[in-house]
C-alpha positions in Angstrom: -3.1 -13.7 37.2 -2.1 -10.8 39.8 -4.2 -12.8 42.7 -2.7 -15.8 42.2 1.2 -14.8 42.5 0.1 -11.8 45.6 -0.8 -15.7 47.0 2.4 -17.8 45.4 4.7 -14.8 47.2 2.6 -15.3 50.5 2.6 -19.2 50.4 6.8 -18.6 49.7 7.4 -16.0 52.7 5.4 -17.9 54.8 6.9 -20.9 53.6 10.4 -19.4 54.3 9.3 -17.7 58.3 7.9 -20.8 58.9 11.4 -22.4 60.7 12.4 -19.6 62.2 8.9 -19.3 64.3 9.3 -23.1 64.9 12.7 -22.6 66.1 11.2 -19.7 68.5 8.3 -22.2 70.0 10.4 -24.6 70.8 13.5 -23.3 72.9 14.1 -24.8 76.2 13.4 -22.5 79.5 16.5 -21.0 81.0 18.0 -22.6 83.7 18.6 -19.8 85.8 15.1 -19.3 85.8 13.8 -20.4 88.9 10.3 -21.2 87.9 9.7 -24.0 86.2 5.8 -25.2 85.2 3.7 -28.4 86.6 0.9 -30.0 85.4 -2.7 -28.3 86.4 -3.0 -31.7 88.2 -0.7 -31.6 90.2 -1.2 -28.2 92.3 -3.3 -28.0 95.1 -4.4 -24.9 97.3 -4.3 -25.7 100.9 -3.5 -22.0 102.1 -6.8 -20.0 104.1 -7.7 -17.9 101.2 -8.2 -19.9 98.3 -8.5 -23.3 99.4 -12.1 -22.6 101.3 -13.0 -20.8 97.7 -12.5 -23.5 95.3 -13.8 -25.6 97.6 -17.4 -23.7 97.6 -17.0 -23.4 93.7 -16.6 -28.0 93.5 -19.3 -28.4 96.2 -22.0 -25.5 95.1 -22.0 -23.1 92.4 -20.8 -25.7 89.9 -23.3 -28.4 90.9 -26.2 -25.8 90.9 -25.3 -24.3 87.7 -24.7 -27.7 85.8 -28.3 -28.3 87.4 -29.8 -25.2 85.9 -28.4 -25.9 82.7 -30.2 -29.4 82.8 -33.5 -28.1 84.1 -33.3 -25.4 80.9 -32.2 -28.5 78.2 -28.9 -26.4 77.8 -27.6 -30.0 78.1 -29.4 -32.7 76.4 -27.1 -35.3 76.0 
């Protein structure tokens, strides 16, 4: 009986606090904040520091890692 009462009180507390939590999650960005989120596919690295490193990972490191996964049987799709 005590366990049922505790569970019921917890569920009641969660259901009462849920609208408060949902409101805090869906708050719009402040208008005076100068930075806006962008999609990750819209980001292009064109500098001299990160662009070469990203290109090396894309062209060399990732294919080698995938090759090792295929050779060792980790990816058997």
